MARMI-275059 format. One record per atom (N, C-alpha, C): x, y, z; residue number from 1; atom name; residue in three letters. Coordinates in pm, 1 decimal. Each point is the difference from the previous one (the first is absolute). Last residue first. Layout:
<recs>
REC        x        y        z   n atom res
REC        X        Y        Z NUM   CA ALA
...
</recs>
This chain:
<recs>
REC        x        y        z   n atom res
REC   6617.1  -3387.9 -14776.6 199    N SER
REC    143.8   -131.9     81.8 199   CA SER
REC   -125.4    -67.6     99.5 199    C SER
REC   -183.8    361.8   -319.3 198    N GLY
REC    111.2    -15.0   -106.2 198   CA GLY
REC     41.2   -207.9    144.4 198    C GLY
REC   -116.5    439.8    184.7 197    N GLU
REC   -109.2    -36.9    -53.3 197   CA GLU
REC      5.9   -108.4   -147.4 197    C GLU
REC    387.9    233.3    173.8 196    N LEU
REC   -111.7    -26.3    139.3 196   CA LEU
REC    -67.1    -94.3    -11.9 196    C LEU
REC    179.9    305.2   -307.2 195    N VAL
REC     62.9   -100.7      2.2 195   CA VAL
REC    -45.1   -116.0     76.8 195    C VAL
REC   -254.4    380.8   -224.1 194    N ASN
REC     45.7     18.9    144.9 194   CA ASN
REC     66.6   -144.7     -3.9 194    C ASN
REC   -299.0    204.4   -357.3 193    N SER
REC    175.5    -47.1     23.3 193   CA SER
REC     46.5    -44.6     59.9 193    C SER
REC   -490.9    158.2     67.5 192    N ALA
REC     31.3    -71.4    -96.6 192   CA ALA
REC     79.1   -117.3    -24.3 192    C ALA
REC    -48.8    398.7    307.3 191    N MET
REC      1.8   -110.4     33.2 191   CA MET
REC     -4.6   -123.1    -94.6 191    C MET
REC    118.2    423.5   -185.1 190    N ARG
REC     99.1    -26.0     77.2 190   CA ARG
REC    -75.3   -156.3    102.9 190    C ARG
REC   -340.0    184.9   -274.9 189    N GLY
REC    116.3    -30.6    -95.3 189   CA GLY
REC    109.2    -54.2    126.1 189    C GLY
REC   -272.0    268.4    144.9 188    N ALA
REC      6.8   -210.6      1.3 188   CA ALA
REC     32.3    -39.3    -73.6 188    C ALA
REC      0.9    440.0    176.0 187    N ILE
REC     35.4    -98.8     40.7 187   CA ILE
REC    -26.5    -96.7    -55.2 187    C ILE
REC     27.1    476.1   -215.2 186    N GLY
REC     67.9   -117.8    -46.7 186   CA GLY
REC    -36.4   -136.5    118.9 186    C GLY
REC    -48.5    505.5     49.3 185    N SER
REC     80.9     -1.1    -42.1 185   CA SER
REC     47.3   -202.5    -73.4 185    C SER
REC   -448.3    190.1    219.9 184    N ALA
REC     26.8     61.1    -64.5 184   CA ALA
REC    163.0    -56.1   -166.8 184    C ALA
REC   -172.3   -214.3    443.0 183    N VAL
REC    -28.6    -25.7   -176.6 183   CA VAL
REC    -24.5     61.0    -70.5 183    C VAL
REC    215.8    198.6    393.4 182    N ALA
REC     20.5   -191.3     12.9 182   CA ALA
REC    -20.5    -40.9   -147.5 182    C ALA
REC   -167.3    429.1    119.8 181    N GLU
REC    200.8    -13.7     32.9 181   CA GLU
REC     16.9   -134.8   -111.7 181    C GLU
REC   -414.5     29.4    317.8 180    N ALA
REC     -3.9     24.1   -160.4 180   CA ALA
REC    135.1     28.4    -66.2 180    C ALA
REC     80.6    -49.8    464.2 179    N ALA
REC   -107.0   -203.5    -88.7 179   CA ALA
REC     -6.7    140.8   -146.9 179    C ALA
REC    125.2    283.4    290.7 178    N LEU
REC    104.0    -61.9   -109.5 178   CA LEU
REC    -52.8   -232.7     -6.6 178    C LEU
REC   -323.6    492.2      1.0 177    N SER
REC     44.2    -82.5     97.3 177   CA SER
REC    120.1    -77.1    -35.2 177    C SER
REC   -398.4    305.3   -212.2 176    N ASP
REC    203.2     57.0     54.4 176   CA ASP
REC     -3.2    -70.8    124.6 176    C ASP
REC   -419.7   -135.3   -143.5 175    N PRO
REC    142.4    -35.1   -162.5 175   CA PRO
REC     73.6    111.3     83.3 175    C PRO
REC   -325.9   -295.2    218.8 174    N LYS
REC     89.2     67.3      8.8 174   CA LYS
REC     74.8    100.7   -133.4 174    C LYS
REC   -341.4   -368.7    -31.1 173    N ARG
REC    -10.0    161.3     69.6 173   CA ARG
REC     35.2     27.9    100.5 173    C ARG
REC    152.8   -254.4   -359.9 172    N ARG
REC   -143.1     41.0    -32.6 172   CA ARG
REC    -97.5     95.9     75.1 172    C ARG
REC    446.7   -243.3    113.3 171    N ALA
REC     18.7    118.6   -111.4 171   CA ALA
REC   -126.5     44.0    -56.0 171    C ALA
REC    -31.4   -388.4    312.3 170    N GLN
REC     86.8    100.8      9.9 170   CA GLN
REC    -57.2     98.6    -37.7 170    C GLN
REC    -62.9   -416.4   -202.4 169    N ASP
REC   -133.5     43.0    126.1 169   CA ASP
REC     71.0    161.4     57.3 169    C ASP
REC    305.0   -233.2   -290.1 168    N GLN
REC    -77.8     25.2    -65.3 168   CA GLN
REC    -91.8    146.2     61.2 168    C GLN
REC    262.6   -320.2    238.5 167    N LEU
REC     72.2    148.1      4.5 167   CA LEU
REC   -103.8    100.8   -109.6 167    C LEU
REC    -69.6   -419.8     88.2 166    N CYS
REC      2.8     51.5    179.0 166   CA CYS
REC     20.5    214.9    -70.7 166    C CYS
REC    -26.9   -400.3   -368.0 165    N SER
REC   -104.2     19.7    125.7 165   CA SER
REC     11.0    123.0     60.2 165    C SER
REC    358.3   -238.4    -68.5 164    N ILE
REC      0.6    138.0   -116.3 164   CA ILE
REC   -153.4     45.7    -24.0 164    C ILE
REC    138.2   -351.5    335.3 163    N PHE
REC     87.6    134.0     88.9 163   CA PHE
REC    -26.0    115.3   -160.2 163    C PHE
REC   -125.7   -469.3    -71.3 162    N GLU
REC   -131.9     48.9    103.7 162   CA GLU
REC    132.4    151.3     29.8 162    C GLU
REC    189.2   -240.6   -377.3 161    N GLY
REC   -165.9     72.0    -36.3 161   CA GLY
REC    -49.9     28.8    185.4 161    C GLY
REC    405.9   -189.2     90.9 160    N ALA
REC     47.2    120.1   -111.4 160   CA ALA
REC   -114.9     65.5    -80.3 160    C ALA
REC    -22.5   -433.0    257.6 159    N LEU
REC    116.8    234.8    133.4 159   CA LEU
REC    -25.8    120.9    -51.3 159    C LEU
REC   -112.3   -558.7     23.4 158    N ASP
REC    -94.5     91.2   -113.9 158   CA ASP
REC     45.7    140.0     16.9 158    C ASP
REC    338.5   -336.2    187.4 157    N LEU
REC   -139.3    -61.8    -29.8 157   CA LEU
REC    -26.4     91.8   -108.2 157    C LEU
REC    422.5    -43.5    211.9 156    N ARG
REC   -121.8     90.4    -14.1 156   CA ARG
REC    -79.8     55.8    -18.7 156    C ARG
REC    274.4   -312.0    328.4 155    N PRO
REC     12.8     10.6    -79.6 155   CA PRO
REC   -150.1    110.4    -89.7 155    C PRO
REC    381.4   -173.3    404.1 154    N TYR
REC   -138.6     87.2      1.4 154   CA TYR
REC    -34.8     14.7   -160.6 154    C TYR
REC    345.0   -318.9    163.0 153    N ARG
REC    -58.0     17.5     69.1 153   CA ARG
REC   -159.9     94.6     -0.8 153    C ARG
REC    241.6    -51.1   -343.5 152    N ASP
REC      1.2   -119.8      7.1 152   CA ASP
REC    -96.7    -47.7    121.4 152    C ASP
REC    232.7    427.2    -99.1 151    N LEU
REC    -90.9    -25.9    -98.5 151   CA LEU
REC    -72.1   -149.4      4.2 151    C LEU
REC    376.2    102.1    239.8 150    N VAL
REC    -97.9     79.1     41.3 150   CA VAL
REC   -129.8      2.4    -60.2 150    C VAL
REC    363.9   -173.3   -225.8 149    N GLN
REC     50.2    -47.9    259.4 149   CA GLN
REC   -164.6     33.5    -44.5 149    C GLN
REC    248.5    139.7   -402.1 148    N ALA
REC   -163.9   -158.9     26.5 148   CA ALA
REC     -9.2    -31.4     35.6 148    C ALA
REC    290.4    386.3     84.4 147    N ARG
REC   -105.6     -2.8    -25.4 147   CA ARG
REC   -166.3    -44.5    -30.2 147    C ARG
REC    538.2    -88.8     86.1 146    N LEU
REC    -90.2     58.4    168.6 146   CA LEU
REC   -184.5     88.0   -110.1 146    C LEU
REC    274.6   -197.8   -297.7 145    N PRO
REC     20.2   -128.0    156.8 145   CA PRO
REC    -45.0      0.3    107.0 145    C PRO
REC    143.3    400.3   -352.9 144    N GLU
REC   -110.3    -53.8    -69.0 144   CA GLU
REC    -64.6   -152.1    177.5 144    C GLU
REC    177.3    477.5     77.5 143    N PRO
REC    179.6   -155.9    -32.9 143   CA PRO
REC   -259.0   -113.7    -29.9 143    C PRO
REC     13.2    543.7     38.2 142    N TRP
REC      1.4   -112.0    105.8 142   CA TRP
REC     45.6    -55.9   -102.2 142    C TRP
REC     26.3    390.0   -175.0 141    N ARG
REC     10.6    -25.7    151.3 141   CA ARG
REC     31.7    -63.6     55.6 141    C ARG
REC   -148.1     35.0   -436.9 140    N GLN
REC     86.3    -78.0     -1.7 140   CA GLN
REC    131.6     52.2    114.8 140    C GLN
REC   -498.9    132.4   -165.9 139    N PRO
REC    -29.7   -111.7    122.3 139   CA PRO
REC    207.4    -23.3     13.4 139    C PRO
REC   -271.9    456.6   -155.9 138    N ALA
REC     96.1   -102.3     50.2 138   CA ALA
REC     55.7   -130.2     71.9 138    C ALA
REC   -494.1     92.7    -43.5 137    N ARG
REC    124.4    133.0    -51.4 137   CA ARG
REC    154.8    -10.9     48.8 137    C ARG
REC   -535.0   -201.3    -75.4 136    N GLY
REC    118.1    -35.1    -32.1 136   CA GLY
REC    127.2     51.4    -41.3 136    C GLY
REC   -474.8    136.4    233.9 135    N SER
REC     38.3    -16.7   -162.4 135   CA SER
REC    147.1      0.4    -41.5 135    C SER
REC   -148.5   -126.8    445.6 134    N ILE
REC   -173.9     37.8   -154.1 134   CA ILE
REC     31.7     17.7    -96.7 134    C ILE
REC    290.5   -103.0    331.4 133    N ASP
REC    -86.4   -168.4     17.9 133   CA ASP
REC   -106.0     38.7   -145.0 133    C ASP
REC    372.1    265.4    100.5 132    N LEU
REC     27.7    -95.3    -65.9 132   CA LEU
REC   -103.1    -78.6    -68.3 132    C LEU
REC    -16.0    373.1    304.3 131    N GLY
REC    -11.8     35.9   -204.7 131   CA GLY
REC     69.6    -96.0    -12.1 131    C GLY
REC    -48.8    -48.6    411.3 130    N THR
REC   -188.6     10.6    -39.0 130   CA THR
REC     61.6     30.7   -128.2 130    C THR
REC    334.1     27.5    279.4 129    N GLY
REC     38.5   -107.4    -72.1 129   CA GLY
REC   -294.3    -27.9    -43.8 129    C GLY
REC    370.2    408.1     50.0 128    N LEU
REC     10.0   -101.8   -114.3 128   CA LEU
REC    -89.7   -128.3     29.8 128    C LEU
REC   -191.9    315.6    331.5 127    N GLY
REC     26.3     44.4   -175.6 127   CA GLY
REC     28.5    -99.6    -58.4 127    C GLY
REC     62.9   -108.0    427.5 126    N LEU
REC   -126.9    -39.0    -76.1 126   CA LEU
REC    -38.4     98.6   -104.0 126    C LEU
REC    459.8    168.0    177.5 125    N LEU
REC     32.4   -231.5    -25.9 125   CA LEU
REC   -145.1    -31.5     -7.5 125    C LEU
REC     14.8    446.6     86.4 124    N PHE
REC     81.5     -3.0    -91.5 124   CA PHE
REC     26.7   -130.2    -20.6 124    C PHE
REC   -227.8     60.7    353.4 123    N GLY
REC    -54.2     89.8    -49.4 123   CA GLY
REC     46.6     11.2   -181.6 123    C GLY
REC    243.0   -161.2    401.5 122    N GLU
REC   -155.9    -46.2     26.4 122   CA GLU
REC    -48.1     54.2   -112.2 122    C GLU
REC    374.5    217.0    113.7 121    N PRO
REC    -41.5    -45.8   -148.5 121   CA PRO
REC     -1.7   -142.4     53.6 121    C PRO
REC      2.7    529.4     61.1 120    N ASP
REC    -85.2    -81.5     22.2 120   CA ASP
REC     46.7   -142.3    -77.3 120    C ASP
REC    291.7    329.0      6.1 119    N VAL
REC   -111.2    117.2     77.5 119   CA VAL
REC   -145.0   -109.4     10.3 119    C VAL
REC    387.2   -115.7   -266.5 118    N GLN
REC     18.7     98.7    109.9 118   CA GLN
REC    -52.8    -15.8    130.9 118    C GLN
REC    -92.5   -140.2   -470.0 117    N PRO
REC    -56.1    -90.3    128.2 117   CA PRO
REC    147.4     51.0    114.3 117    C PRO
REC   -419.2    247.5   -308.5 116    N ASP
REC    178.3     17.1    -11.9 116   CA ASP
REC     43.7   -148.5    162.3 116    C ASP
REC   -366.3    -21.7   -420.4 115    N VAL
REC    -26.7     45.0     67.2 115   CA VAL
REC    146.5     28.9    151.0 115    C VAL
REC   -342.1     43.4   -519.3 114    N ARG
REC    172.9    -44.1     -9.0 114   CA ARG
REC      0.4     13.3    250.1 114    C ARG
REC   -399.8    -65.9   -232.6 113    N ASP
REC    126.8     -3.0   -210.0 113   CA ASP
REC    152.4    -55.7     89.0 113    C ASP
REC   -442.4    -80.9    270.1 112    N TRP
REC      0.6    117.3     -9.6 112   CA TRP
REC     99.2      8.0   -156.0 112    C TRP
REC   -310.9   -335.5    281.4 111    N MET
REC    -20.0     19.3   -144.3 111   CA MET
REC    148.3    178.1    -14.4 111    C MET
REC    -37.9   -245.3    459.7 110    N HIS
REC     62.3    -51.4   -145.3 110   CA HIS
REC    -55.0    -20.4   -143.0 110    C HIS
REC    -36.9    320.5    366.2 109    N ARG
REC     60.4     14.8    -77.8 109   CA ARG
REC    101.7    -92.1    -66.6 109    C ARG
REC   -414.6    -22.4    349.1 108    N VAL
REC      5.2     99.5    -93.0 108   CA VAL
REC     58.8     26.1    -92.5 108    C VAL
REC     66.3   -275.0    378.5 107    N VAL
REC    -58.0    -80.1   -108.3 107   CA VAL
REC    -39.0     99.2   -151.2 107    C VAL
REC    254.3    116.0    322.1 106    N VAL
REC     88.8   -117.7    -32.1 106   CA VAL
REC    -40.0    -13.6    -97.8 106    C VAL
REC   -150.2    305.6    332.0 105    N GLN
REC      9.8     34.9   -115.9 105   CA GLN
REC    135.8   -112.6   -113.8 105    C GLN
REC   -276.2   -136.4    341.6 104    N ALA
REC    -93.6     56.7    -51.2 104   CA ALA
REC    110.2    156.0   -163.1 104    C ALA
REC    222.5   -271.5    337.5 103    N VAL
REC      9.6    -99.6    -26.0 103   CA VAL
REC   -143.3     75.0   -127.9 103    C VAL
REC    264.5    336.1    264.0 102    N ARG
REC     26.8    -63.3    -38.7 102   CA ARG
REC   -112.2   -104.2    -31.6 102    C ARG
REC   -245.4    191.9    222.8 101    N VAL
REC     21.2     90.2    -69.8 101   CA VAL
REC    130.2   -121.9    -58.6 101    C VAL
REC    -10.1   -199.1    383.1 100    N ARG
REC   -168.6    -36.9    -92.3 100   CA ARG
REC     39.8     50.2   -146.7 100    C ARG
REC    301.2     46.9    368.6  99    N ARG
REC     57.9   -108.1   -118.9  99   CA ARG
REC   -136.9     24.5    -61.4  99    C ARG
REC    -55.4    409.4    278.8  98    N PRO
REC    150.7    -56.6    -52.8  98   CA PRO
REC     11.9    -70.1   -130.3  98    C PRO
REC   -319.3    -87.8    405.5  97    N ALA
REC     -7.2    112.2   -126.6  97   CA ALA
REC     79.5     54.2   -102.1  97    C ALA
REC     43.0   -480.5    338.6  96    N PRO
REC    -19.8    160.8     16.7  96   CA PRO
REC    -47.1     59.3   -154.4  96    C PRO
REC   -171.5   -494.7     79.1  95    N TRP
REC     88.0    107.2    -68.0  95   CA TRP
REC     72.4    116.6     60.1  95    C TRP
REC   -376.9   -391.9     36.1  94    N GLY
REC     49.6     44.7    153.6  94   CA GLY
REC    138.6     97.1    -65.7  94    C GLY
REC   -291.9   -248.5   -247.5  93    N ALA
REC      1.2    -23.6     10.4  93   CA ALA
REC    128.3     16.3    105.3  93    C ALA
REC   -318.9    241.0   -221.1  92    N GLY
REC    -94.7   -112.1    152.6  92   CA GLY
REC     81.4   -100.8     -8.6  92    C GLY
REC    193.9    370.7   -280.4  91    N ALA
REC    -81.1     71.2    185.1  91   CA ALA
REC    -20.1   -133.8     85.4  91    C ALA
REC     69.5    -94.5   -465.2  90    N ALA
REC    120.9     51.8    120.8  90   CA ALA
REC    -39.8     39.7    108.2  90    C ALA
REC   -321.0    -83.0   -315.8  89    N PHE
REC     29.1   -159.2     43.5  89   CA PHE
REC    140.7     77.2    104.4  89    C PHE
REC   -135.9    346.6   -168.2  88    N VAL
REC    -68.6    -12.7     65.9  88   CA VAL
REC      7.7   -143.5     22.3  88    C VAL
REC    252.7    165.2   -335.5  87    N TRP
REC     24.9    167.2    155.8  87   CA TRP
REC   -129.9   -145.4     54.4  87    C TRP
REC      2.3   -104.6   -401.8  86    N ALA
REC     74.2   -146.8     72.1  86   CA ALA
REC     69.0    153.6    101.0  86    C ALA
REC   -349.6    140.6   -221.0  85    N LEU
REC    -61.1   -184.9     29.9  85   CA LEU
REC    120.0    -61.2     81.4  85    C LEU
REC     36.1    466.1   -236.0  84    N HIS
REC    -86.7    -46.8     79.9  84   CA HIS
REC     33.5    -98.8     41.4  84    C HIS
REC    217.1      8.0   -415.2  83    N GLY
REC     97.8    -10.0    161.1  83   CA GLY
REC    -77.8     44.8    138.6  83    C GLY
REC   -226.6   -174.0   -353.0  82    N GLY
REC    -34.0    -97.6     53.8  82   CA GLY
REC    197.3     94.4    104.5  82    C GLY
REC   -298.4    246.3   -255.4  81    N ALA
REC    -75.1   -103.7     67.0  81   CA ALA
REC     62.9    -34.5     57.5  81    C ALA
REC    315.5    217.9   -269.1  80    N GLU
REC    -89.3     34.6    112.2  80   CA GLU
REC    -35.4    -38.7     12.9  80    C GLU
REC     39.1   -188.2   -367.8  79    N GLU
REC     93.3     20.7     66.6  79   CA GLU
REC     52.6     56.3    106.0  79    C GLU
REC   -371.4     32.3   -272.7  78    N PHE
REC      7.7   -176.0     64.4  78   CA PHE
REC    171.6    -19.5    123.6  78    C PHE
REC   -329.3    503.1   -128.2  77    N PRO
REC     85.2   -150.4    -77.9  77   CA PRO
REC     16.8    -49.7     13.9  77    C PRO
REC   -426.8    257.9    158.6  76    N VAL
REC    268.3     59.3    -26.4  76   CA VAL
REC    -43.9   -150.1    -31.5  76    C VAL
REC   -411.8    109.6     10.5  75    N THR
REC     56.7    130.9     43.1  75   CA THR
REC    139.1      9.1      4.6  75    C THR
REC   -310.8   -352.3     48.2  74    N HIS
REC    -53.2     10.6   -232.4  74   CA HIS
REC     80.4    167.3      1.7  74    C HIS
REC    171.3   -516.3    272.9  73    N SER
REC    -28.4    160.2     16.5  73   CA SER
REC    -52.3     60.2    -36.6  73    C SER
REC     53.8   -563.0    122.0  72    N ASP
REC     26.3     93.9   -158.5  72   CA ASP
REC    -12.0    175.5     99.9  72    C ASP
REC    -23.5   -419.3    247.7  71    N PHE
REC     15.0     40.8     66.9  71   CA PHE
REC     35.1    154.6   -162.9  71    C PHE
REC   -192.2   -407.5    -47.2  70    N GLU
REC    -90.7     30.9    177.9  70   CA GLU
REC    111.3    161.2     51.0  70    C GLU
REC     18.1   -217.9   -469.8  69    N LYS
REC   -102.6     25.9     21.3  69   CA LYS
REC      1.4    133.9    150.5  69    C LYS
REC    485.5   -136.1   -202.4  68    N VAL
REC    -59.5    -80.5    -42.8  68   CA VAL
REC   -211.3    108.8    133.1  68    C VAL
REC    467.6    130.5   -108.4  67    N LEU
REC    -57.7      6.5   -110.1  67   CA LEU
REC   -160.2    -85.4     41.6  67    C LEU
REC    331.4    194.1    321.0  66    N GLY
REC    -52.8     35.1    -52.3  66   CA GLY
REC    -68.2     24.1    -73.8  66    C GLY
REC    327.7   -266.6    198.0  65    N LEU
REC   -143.2    -31.1     50.3  65   CA LEU
REC   -125.3     96.7    -33.7  65    C LEU
REC    482.7    -86.8   -184.6  64    N ASP
REC    -62.1     29.6    -33.3  64   CA ASP
REC   -155.8    -11.6    -22.9  64    C ASP
REC    357.9      2.4    325.3  63    N HIS
REC     78.9    114.5    -74.3  63   CA HIS
REC   -120.6    -73.6   -125.4  63    C HIS
REC     93.1   -243.0    403.1  62    N LEU
REC   -139.3    100.9     40.0  62   CA LEU
REC     12.8     80.4   -136.2  62    C LEU
REC    373.3   -341.6     63.6  61    N MET
REC   -102.4    -81.5     39.9  61   CA MET
REC   -104.5    136.2    -12.7  61    C MET
REC    405.8    208.3    -46.4  60    N SER
REC    -35.4   -145.6    -86.1  60   CA SER
REC   -122.7    -40.7      2.4  60    C SER
REC    103.4    228.2    366.2  59    N ALA
REC    -19.7     62.5   -113.3  59   CA ALA
REC      6.2    -34.9   -149.4  59    C ALA
REC    102.2   -226.6    419.9  58    N LEU
REC   -120.1     45.3      7.0  58   CA LEU
REC    -83.7    110.6   -118.2  58    C LEU
REC    501.2   -119.4    -25.1  57    N TYR
REC   -144.4   -139.6     21.3  57   CA TYR
REC   -121.9      6.3    -27.9  57    C TYR
REC    342.4    276.3     79.6  56    N LEU
REC     40.7     47.5   -115.8  56   CA LEU
REC    -96.4   -124.3    -28.0  56    C LEU
REC     70.2    104.6    445.1  55    N LEU
REC    -68.2     72.3    -30.1  55   CA LEU
REC    -35.7    -48.6   -171.0  55    C LEU
REC    290.9   -288.0    232.2  54    N GLU
REC   -158.0     31.2     80.2  54   CA GLU
REC    -58.7     90.0    -81.8  54    C GLU
REC    435.3     20.5   -110.1  53    N ALA
REC    -53.5   -162.5    -43.5  53   CA ALA
REC   -194.4      7.6    -19.8  53    C ALA
REC    412.4    366.9    -15.1  52    N ASP
REC    -79.5     -1.0    181.1  52   CA ASP
REC   -116.5   -131.6    -77.5  52    C ASP
REC    449.6    192.6   -236.8  51    N PHE
REC    -92.3     23.6     10.6  51   CA PHE
REC    -61.1    -93.8    106.2  51    C PHE
REC    478.8    132.4   -294.1  50    N GLY
REC    -62.2     68.6    131.7  50   CA GLY
REC   -146.3    -70.7      4.9  50    C GLY
REC    259.5   -169.3   -447.6  49    N VAL
REC    -50.4    174.8     30.3  49   CA VAL
REC    -11.4    -41.9    158.0  49    C VAL
REC    322.4   -252.2   -313.5  48    N GLY
REC     46.8    122.6    120.3  48   CA GLY
REC   -188.2    106.3     61.4  48    C GLY
REC     29.4   -372.4   -335.6  47    N HIS
REC     66.0     80.5   -107.7  47   CA HIS
REC     27.9    128.5    213.2  47    C HIS
REC   -209.3   -460.2    -36.0  46    N ALA
REC    106.2    -18.1    -58.0  46   CA ALA
REC     -1.0    138.8    -95.1  46    C ALA
REC   -284.9     34.6    243.6  45    N LEU
REC     39.3    -75.3    136.7  45   CA LEU
REC    190.8    -27.2   -115.9  45    C LEU
REC   -413.5    216.0   -127.3  44    N GLY
REC     92.3     60.6     85.4  44   CA GLY
REC    115.0    -87.3     55.7  44    C GLY
REC   -304.5   -205.8   -265.4  43    N PHE
REC    101.4    119.7   -104.1  43   CA PHE
REC    111.2    112.8    113.2  43    C PHE
REC   -416.6   -356.1    147.2  42    N ALA
REC    165.3   -100.7   -124.4  42   CA ALA
REC    123.9    115.2    -43.7  42    C ALA
REC   -417.5    126.7    232.4  41    N ALA
REC    148.2     46.6    103.4  41   CA ALA
REC     37.4    -91.0   -127.1  41    C ALA
REC   -369.9    110.2   -289.8  40    N SER
REC    115.8    134.3    122.0  40   CA SER
REC     73.7    -57.3     94.6  40    C SER
REC   -212.3   -327.7   -217.5  39    N TRP
REC    117.5     41.8    -49.8  39   CA TRP
REC     10.4    135.3     14.5  39    C TRP
REC   -317.9   -201.0    262.7  38    N LEU
REC    147.9   -167.5    -27.7  38   CA LEU
REC     57.4    117.5    -44.5  38    C LEU
REC   -327.6    173.6     41.8  37    N TYR
REC     10.0     10.8    126.7  37   CA TYR
REC    113.9   -104.9    -94.6  37    C TYR
REC   -314.1    -49.4   -239.8  36    N SER
REC     75.3    211.4     38.3  36   CA SER
REC    157.6    -37.9     84.6  36    C SER
REC   -269.2   -345.5   -116.8  35    N ARG
REC     90.5    -77.3    -71.5  35   CA ARG
REC     53.2    217.5    -22.4  35    C ARG
REC   -366.0    -95.9    333.0  34    N TRP
REC     80.8   -111.6    -21.5  34   CA TRP
REC    166.7     68.2    -56.0  34    C TRP
REC   -431.8    188.1   -114.2  33    N CYS
REC     18.6     39.8     95.2  33   CA CYS
REC    164.7    -23.1     96.3  33    C CYS
REC   -295.8   -255.0   -375.5  32    N HIS
REC    125.0    160.9    -51.8  32   CA HIS
REC     42.0     65.0    165.2  32    C HIS
REC   -229.3   -353.4     32.7  31    N ASN
REC     66.5    -58.1    -30.2  31   CA ASN
REC    115.6    133.3    -99.7  31    C ASN
REC   -431.7    100.2    168.5  30    N LEU
REC     70.5    -20.1    106.1  30   CA LEU
REC     92.1    -53.1   -139.6  30    C LEU
REC   -211.1    131.4   -298.9  29    N LEU
REC     24.8     19.9    118.8  29   CA LEU
REC     58.2    -13.1     99.8  29    C LEU
REC   -196.5   -295.7   -214.3  28    N ALA
REC    154.4      5.4    -74.5  28   CA ALA
REC    -16.4    162.8     79.6  28    C ALA
REC   -319.5   -247.3    200.3  27    N PRO
REC     67.1    -91.5    -51.7  27   CA PRO
REC    114.9     63.6    -85.9  27    C PRO
REC   -325.4    358.6    189.3  26    N SER
REC      5.8   -186.4     -0.8  26   CA SER
REC    140.8    -11.2    -64.6  26    C SER
REC   -164.6    296.0    409.9  25    N SER
REC     57.1     13.0   -130.5  25   CA SER
REC    -21.2   -110.8    -68.2  25    C SER
REC   -173.8    139.1    476.7  24    N TYR
REC     -4.3     25.1    -98.2  24   CA TYR
REC     46.9     21.4    -91.6  24    C TYR
REC    213.8   -271.8    282.4  23    N ALA
REC   -211.6    -15.2     91.6  23   CA ALA
REC    -98.6    147.6   -137.2  23    C ALA
REC    489.0    -34.9    -10.8  22    N ALA
REC    -62.0   -189.8     20.7  22   CA ALA
REC   -138.4      7.2     -5.3  22    C ALA
REC    167.4    365.1    178.5  21    N SER
REC     28.7     -0.1   -143.5  21   CA SER
REC     -9.6   -118.8    -37.9  21    C SER
REC     30.7     24.4    461.5  20    N VAL
REC   -143.6    144.7   -150.4  20   CA VAL
REC     56.8    -36.2    -37.6  20    C VAL
REC    293.2   -217.6    201.5  19    N GLN
REC   -116.5   -103.5     51.6  19   CA GLN
REC   -142.2     65.4    -79.4  19    C GLN
REC    457.7     82.9    -14.2  18    N ALA
REC      0.2    -29.0    -93.4  18   CA ALA
REC   -107.8   -108.2      3.9  18    C ALA
REC     85.0    356.2    312.3  17    N ALA
REC      6.9     67.8   -135.1  17   CA ALA
REC    -34.8   -123.8    -93.7  17    C ALA
REC     79.0   -103.8    421.2  16    N THR
REC   -158.4     38.5     15.8  16   CA THR
REC    -32.0     96.6   -118.2  16    C THR
REC    450.4   -221.2     74.0  15    N ALA
REC    -62.1    -89.9    -38.9  15   CA ALA
REC   -174.3     20.9     47.8  15    C ALA
REC    298.7    315.9     86.4  14    N ALA
REC     60.0     55.2    -70.2  14   CA ALA
REC    -76.6   -229.7    -87.1  14    C ALA
REC    -56.8    240.4    412.9  13    N ALA
REC    -52.3     47.3   -111.1  13   CA ALA
REC     41.1    -18.5   -146.2  13    C ALA
REC    210.2   -269.7    368.6  12    N PRO
REC   -179.4     -5.5     11.3  12   CA PRO
REC   -102.2     90.6    -41.2  12    C PRO
REC    540.6   -114.4   -143.9  11    N SER
REC    -81.8     14.8    123.1  11   CA SER
REC   -148.5     22.6    -37.9  11    C SER
REC    355.3   -196.7   -361.2  10    N ASP
REC    -79.3    -60.4    162.4  10   CA ASP
REC    -72.5     68.0     74.9  10    C ASP
REC    295.4     65.8   -485.9   9    N PRO
REC     11.8     64.8    114.4   9   CA PRO
REC   -161.0    -84.5     17.3   9    C PRO
REC    373.8   -129.2   -322.8   8    N VAL
REC   -123.7    -22.3    -21.1   8   CA VAL
REC    -37.1     73.4    190.0   8    C VAL
REC    434.6    -59.0   -405.4   7    N PRO
REC    -34.5    -32.2    184.4   7   CA PRO
REC   -184.7    134.3     15.6   7    C PRO
REC    371.3   -207.7   -373.0   6    N ILE
REC    -63.9     43.9    -15.6   6   CA ILE
REC    -83.9    -12.1    161.3   6    C ILE
REC    253.4   -320.4   -236.8   5    N ASP
REC     85.4    107.7     86.7   5   CA ASP
REC    -20.5     92.5     84.0   5    C ASP
REC   -214.6   -355.8   -231.3   4    N SER
REC     15.8    -49.0     69.2   4   CA SER
REC     91.0    110.0    117.1   4    C SER
REC    -89.8    -17.1   -480.8   3    N LEU
REC   -114.9     43.6     84.7   3   CA LEU
REC     64.5    -31.5     94.1   3    C LEU
REC    421.6     27.5   -240.5   2    N ASP
REC   -170.1    -89.9     41.1   2   CA ASP
REC    -75.0     76.7     35.9   2    C ASP
REC    465.0    285.2   -267.5   1    N MET
REC    -74.7     -8.9    125.2   1   CA MET
REC    -91.9   -186.2    -22.9   1    C MET
</recs>
C-alpha cells in the first residue's frame, strides 16, 4: 500500500475540521492527527474493515482537542471533552443527530482498550491508529515503506515530550481518568521506545 492509496475526504465538513485542528493544535499535535487518520484508514483498507472515511477523518482531526487549553475541561476526561466538541462541530456542519453521536463516540472510544469493530469500525480503527502513533503498538501491521512515507509527510516533531506533558497534567487534575491510567502504566516509556520515534 502507498500513501496515495489512502483516500482523504474533501467534503466541506472534512476541510473545516482540518482547519479547526490546525488553528488550535500545535504542529506536533496536528501531525499526530493526520498520522492517526492515515494509520487507521490504511489498516481498514488493508484488512477489509469497512469504514466511513469522512466520519473517521473528522474524529481523527478532532480527537485530541480536549487536551488544548481552549477546550480543556476541569470536570471530564479529555476524550469526553473532545467527544462533546466533535458533537457540536458536527451539529454546526449540519450532520443529523445520529451522525453527531457517532463522531462523539469515536472520539471517546479512541482511549478504550478494546472496541468491537462490528459495532464501531471507526472507533476500532482510530484506537489502532492512535495506539501505533502514541505507544508504538504492533507496528508490523503497517508496511515499513508506508510508515516511512507517512512520517516523511507528517514528521513527529516533539510529540513525545508535548503529549506526555499533557497527559501528566490531565492525570494530576483527573486522577480517575484514562489519561491517569496511561501515565501510571508507563506511557512515557512506551512513547520513548516507539519505533516511529527513531524513523
